[in-house]
N, C-alpha and C positions, 0 to 999 in steps of 0.2 A: 443627505443623499442616502436613499433608500437601495438595498439589493447589493448584489455582488459588486457593483462598480463603486460601492463605498470601501472596499477593502483592497490593501495593497496586492499587488499579484506574487510576492515573495515575502513571507513573515514568519519569524521565528518568536515563539512564546518562551521567554527564559526566566529562570528563577531558581531559588533553592527546592531541594525534593520536598514533596508532599505539599505544593501548592496548587495543584490541580491542572497542571499543563496537558497532561495526556486528556484529562476530563474535558479541558476547555478545547482540544482539537475536535471534539464531536460538535460541540456548538458552533464554532467556526465553520467547519464542513458544511454542515446543514444549512447553516445561514447563508453562506455563500452559493451552493447548490440551488437552494430554493427560492434566492433572490430575497431574502428577509434582512433585517437588521440583527445584530448581535443581542440588542435587548428584548426584541420580538421573539426570538429562540430562547432566551433565558426566562422569559415569562411562561413558556410552555412546561408542562411536567416532563422531568427528563427522561421517564420511561418512554413517552412519545418521541422525544428527540432521539434517543438511542435506536428506537425501532426504526424510524426514518434513515438514520445513519446506516443501519445494516441493509435497509433495502437499497440505498445508493450505492453501497459498498458490494452488493451481490454481484455474481457474474452476469446476471441477466441486465442489469443496468450499468455498471462498471463505470460510475462517475466518481467513485472515491477509492484510491488505493492506500495502503498502508505498509509501510516498512520501517524496519528498526535498523539503524546504522550500528556498526561495530568494528573493531580493529581488523577483522578480516574481510570486510566488505568492500567490494571493488568495482572497477569500471565494467567488468565482465556479468556482474549480476544486475548493474545499474543501467548501461546503455546496450552494450552487445557483446558476445564473446564467442570462442568455439568450444563447443562440447562433443564428447565421443558419443558413438551411438553404435548399436549391434544392427547392423543391416538385414542380416537374416539369422534365424533362430537355428537353423541347420549348421551353417558353416561357422556361425560366431564372428563373421568378418566385421571388423572395426572400422567404423567411416567417422568422419568429423563434420560437423555441420555447424553453421553460424546461427546463433539464436538471439533473438531480441532480448535485451534486459527489461526488467520492470518498468523503468521509466520511459523507456524508448517506445515499448508497447502501448503503455498508458496514452502517450502524447499521440501517437498513431491512431488510436482508437478516439481519443477527444477531437483529433482534426476531422474524423469523419462527421459530417451533417446527419442529422436526422432528416431521412428522407421520406416524405409521404407520396404514395403513388396511387391516382385514381385513375382508372380507365376501363371501362367495361369491356372494350375490344381486346385488351391486351391481356387480361386475366394475370397480370404480375401480382405478387403480393405486396403488402404495404412495405415489409422490410425483407425482401427477398435474399436467399443466399447466392451468391455467383459460383458456378461450378465451371470447372474445367475438364473437358473429357477428350481423350484420345479414341478415336474409331479405327482401330487396327493400325497404330502408329500414325507419323505425321505425313504430310504431303496428301498425294491421291490415293485411294484404295477403293476396292470393290465393295467392303462394307460401308465406307463412307457414301458413296453413290448411292447404294440400297436404302441407307436411312434417310438421305435427302429425299428420295423419291417416295418414300412410304411413311415420313414424318413420325419418326421415332429415332431413339439411340439403342444401342446393344452392346452389351460385353460378353465375354465367354465364360471359361471355368464350368464347361459344361458337366464334368465328370464329379461334382461335389454336391449334387442335388438341389432342390428348390429353395431352402431357406439356409442361410449361413448363420451361425450364433457363435459365441465366444468358444464354444466347446468343440467346434468343427476341428477335426483332426488335419495333420498334413498342410497347415496354412501357415505362413509365417506372419508376422504383425502387419507388414505392409499390404499385402494381398488382402488379409482380412479386412483392414480398414477401407479397401478399396470396395469389396463386396458389401460390407454394412452400410457404407455410404449410400451406394447406389440402390439397395434393398430397403434400408429404414429411413436413412436422413435427408435423400432428396425428397422435395414436397412440392406438389402442385403450385404452381406460381413463381417458383424458383426460376433463375435464369442460367441457361447452359451456354457456354463458349465452347467451340469445337477447336482444338489446335491444329493449326497448319504446320508450324514449326516453333522454335522455341522463343519467337518473338511475335508472331502474328497468329490471328484466329481466320478461318475461313467460312464460318457459320455462326450464327446467333440464333438461339431458339429459347423458348418458354416451356418448360415441364407441363405437360397437359393430361397426364394419367399416372394411375397408380403403378407399382411394381407388377409386372408379369414375368412368369417363368414359362417359357415357348420352347419346350424341348424339340418339337417338330420344326421349329422356325428356321431361320436364315442360317444354313451351314452349322458351325460351331458356336454360335453367339445366341444362347437361349434366353439370356435375362435381357429384357426391354423395358422401355418406357415410352409413352407417346409424347410427342414434342411438336409445337407448333411453329415451325421455323419463321424467324421474322427476316432472315438473311440466309442465302447460301451462295458458295463459290465466290466469295470475297476475299479480299486480302487486307486486313486491318491490323496494323502494328499496336498491340496492347500494352507494350512495356510502361509506357507513361501513366496508364490508367492502373497498372499494377504496382504502384509504387516503386517504378524503376527496375522491378524484377523480371528477370525471364520466366517462362512457364515451364513447369516441371516434366517430368516423363511418366508420372502415374497415370493409369487409365481414367480414374475418377477420383477428383480431390477439390475441397471448396476453396477459393481464393479467399485468404485471411480478410476478415471484414475490418480490421484495423489498417489494412493496407489498400484494399481494392477501393477505386473512386466510383462509389455507385452512381452517384451523379453523372458521371462521365459515361458509364456504361448504358444508362438510360437515355442520355443524349445520341449515343450511338445507335440505339434502336430507334429513335425517332428519326436519325438520318436515313435509315433503310424501311421503315415501316410509317408512311405518311398518314396511315389511319389511325396511329395511335397518337392521343392527344392527351399527355400526361399532366397532372399537376403535381408540380415538385416543389415540396416546401423545404427550404433550408434554414436550419437554426443551429448555432453553435451554443451548446449548453455549458455552463460552468462547470468545471471538473477540478477536483483537489486531490493533490497527491500529498500525502503525509509522511515526514520523515522524523520518527521518533529518535530521541538521543542523536541529534544531528552532529554534536560534538564529539561523539565517540569514533566516527570514522575519519578516515584520512580524505579530507576533501577535495584536494588536488587528485588523489588518486581515483576517487569515485566519479566526479564530474568532468575530468580530463578537459578537453576543449569547450564542453558545453557550458562551462562556467560563464562565458561570455553571452551565450544564448539566451539564457534566463532573464536578462535584463528585459525590462517592459520595451524599450526603444529598439531592442534586437530582434523580438518576436516576428512571428510570420504576420506579414501584412502591415507592420510597423513601417514608418518612415525610414529607419534605418535598419531595416530587415536584413538579417544574417543567417547563412546556412553552412554547415559544414559537410565534408565528405568523411563518412565513417571509415575506419582504418580496415575493419574485417569485410563488411559486407559492400563497401564501395554505395551504400545508399547516401543521397543527399538528406540532411536531417536538419529540421528547425522546430522550436517551440511554438506551440499555438497560443494564441492570446486568451483562449478560454481555459488554459491551464493554471491553476493556483498552487503554488508550492507554500506549504504549512510545515515548519519543524518545530521541534522541542529541544530545550537546551537545559541540562542540568548544572547550574553555576557551581554545585559544589565539585562537580567533576572538572570543571574548566571556566576560567573567567572570559567574560566577552573580550577582555583586552588581549587575551591570548590567541583569539580567533584568527584564522586567515583574514588577512585584510580584504582578499578579493570577494570572499563570502560576505563579509561585514558591510561591504558597500553596496551589494545587491539585494540585502534583505533590509525591511523594516523590523525594528526589534520592540516586542511587547513584553514589558516587565510583569512577571505573576509572582507577587509577594505573599507572606501570610495574610490571610485575611481573617481576623477575629470574629468579623460578622457572621461568617458561616458558623461558627461555634457558638453564637449568642444563645444564651439560656441554657446551655449545657452544663449542668452542676452535678456533683455527686454528695449525697446527704447520709450522714451516719448520726442517728439522734439528733442534737442540736449543733451538729458541725457539718458546715457546707463548704465544698470546695468548688471555687470559681474556675473552670477549666480554662477559659480564654485568658483570664487575667494570669493564671500560672504559666500558661504559654507565651504571654506576652513578656513577663520577667525574665524566662529562660531566654527567649530571643534577644533581650535588651543585653544581656550579658555576654552572648556569643557574639554578638555585634561589636562588643567592647574588646573580647579577648581575641577574636578572630576578625571576621568582617560580616557585613550584611548578606553576602553571597550564601553564607554557610547556615543561615537561620533554618528552623525547624518549620514544615508548613502544617497547615491546619489540618490538611487531610488525614494525617496519621491519627486524628483524635476524633473524626466524624462517626467512626462506630460507635463511639459512648452516647450518640444521640438516640440510639436503639437499645443500648445497655449501658446504663449510666451506674457502672459499679466498680467498685475498688478492684476487684477482680479482674476485670476488663482493662482497667487503667494499667494494672500491673502487668499485663500480658504485653500491652503496648510499649511500656517503658522497658520491660526486660528484653523483649525481641526486637524491638525497633529504635526508641530513643538513645539508650544507653549504648548499643553496638555503634549507632551513627556518631555520639559523641566521642567514642573511643577512636574511631576512624578519623573524625576531625583533628581530635587533639594528639594523636599519635601516642594514645594509652598515657597521657600526661595526666595522671589521676588528680593531681591537685587542681589542675584547671577544671576538669569534669566536676570535682567537688565545688568549685566557685559556682559553675554553672547551675548545678543542682541544690545550691544552699547548704551542702554537708558541712561546710566550715564554720556554720553558726546555728546549727540546730540544738534545740534544748536538751535532747537526749541522744546517746549514741545508737540506740534502737531505730531511731528517725533516720539514720544516715543510710543512704544507698550505697556509697563508698566510705567503709570504715577503713579508717587509719588508725595503725598502732606503731608507736616508738620502738625502734630496733637498737639493741646494744650492739654496736658494731665490734666492740672489743672481746665479746663472748664468741662472735662468729669467725673474726680472725685473729691469729695471734700476733701480737706486737702492734705496729701502727702503720697500715698500709699508706704509702705516699701518693693517694688520689682520693679525689671526692666521691665518697659512696653515700648511697641513700640512707637517711636517718628514720625514714618510715616505710612501712610496708601497708599496702592496699588491699582490699578484698571486698568483693560485692555481697551484701547481706541481702540474702533472697526475703526474709521475713520483713524487711523495711518495706518492701514494695506492697505489701497487703495490709499497711497502715495508713490511714488517711492522714494522720499528722505529718507523715513523711513528705507528702505532696502539700500541705498546707504550708509547712515551714520552710518551702523552697523560696518563698519570699514573703515579706513581712505584710499582715494586712489581708491574707487570703483567707 
């Protein structure tokens, strides 16, 4: 089966460090989003795949999101939480607002279908922004009647001049956002809803002109835009189309694209404007949410009640569809069918056997182990001496697997830089900065075992040993005979050994 349908909706790539798990998330994400098989994407130059990944991840497209779990990561960052906010710069008054977390916002955006609008009569943009506007407050007003009669919308702030910028003084952040939205961000073809109260609208219009500053115009409302009214003096409850949220009290603000039901708004326009004949195309695009280092987070704390909703059978439009009421916002939330969850898990940090059972049964696991084929052909040569790098790594991993377990083997990715720089100096850098510290972590500085892994126990010369051991005369250090087991050997790392090719060749026989 080709395309995204060949992938499970919840997957975790797991394996030892350096096996290319994060690297492969790029391949998987592009394959899912573009409806290709993994083999097709692997056949492409990685530079092209990475470029496509960045395009899909960009804010303009937003079909891929990436986050890294950690011990402090929680429900508030993932689903929703309450955040403090300075309401006004002058008074520094502190308020609190409910903010959607990364995953909730991603799901809400993924749920929105791509809507294509074609109608010469309506002049609506293909992907319009929906704006909510207050005309001198809610309910009836003289300004509202004037705007309905003259095909326009108007706002005030007469004393601040024609153009508002980020440098305009005596404006707080909220007022500045209102004025810049009206002046710069509204575009012809956008949809405007006039607020009647916090649940209903009493007019629908389409922006039909550029921003104008009409100082001699209607009373104290000089800032204006032309509007073609589709409906006036109506009473339409908008809460369900606004993702279950009530309307705010700002004079001008966009309804979030990840929350507003654009197809529903267009249907509302068709209800009042019989001359509008839209072609509305709806298509759910596959979207990928990547959770790197998923096992480092507290899954129960991060997912909360959503752990059930990610199951394929419990998702939106599934036979056993389930939704929950979120505790802070009160929003009804479910996970869309077109959202794919892709996690990575380093087994050196935590074994699959120790993972939360609820997580394990809801994800399919794809093992990523050291792949010697990736290193095929990489060798380091000095005179007539040749080091076979993949064979050396294979010997090291066999020993780690025996002394520890296969989940703590060393991945091939550590040695990939040797492809462009096959030198002892580069290999020395890899071993000193990455491999030996990793082994020290694995074996809790049990240098005898590290020696066994690196073959230092059987090297022909001490000069080739990475970990040099020397015998300790305990009686010379301690008076008498201490009644305890004391180490009889001291260990030290030999920096010079890392620059000798024979040090690596003698890790295993026949290299």
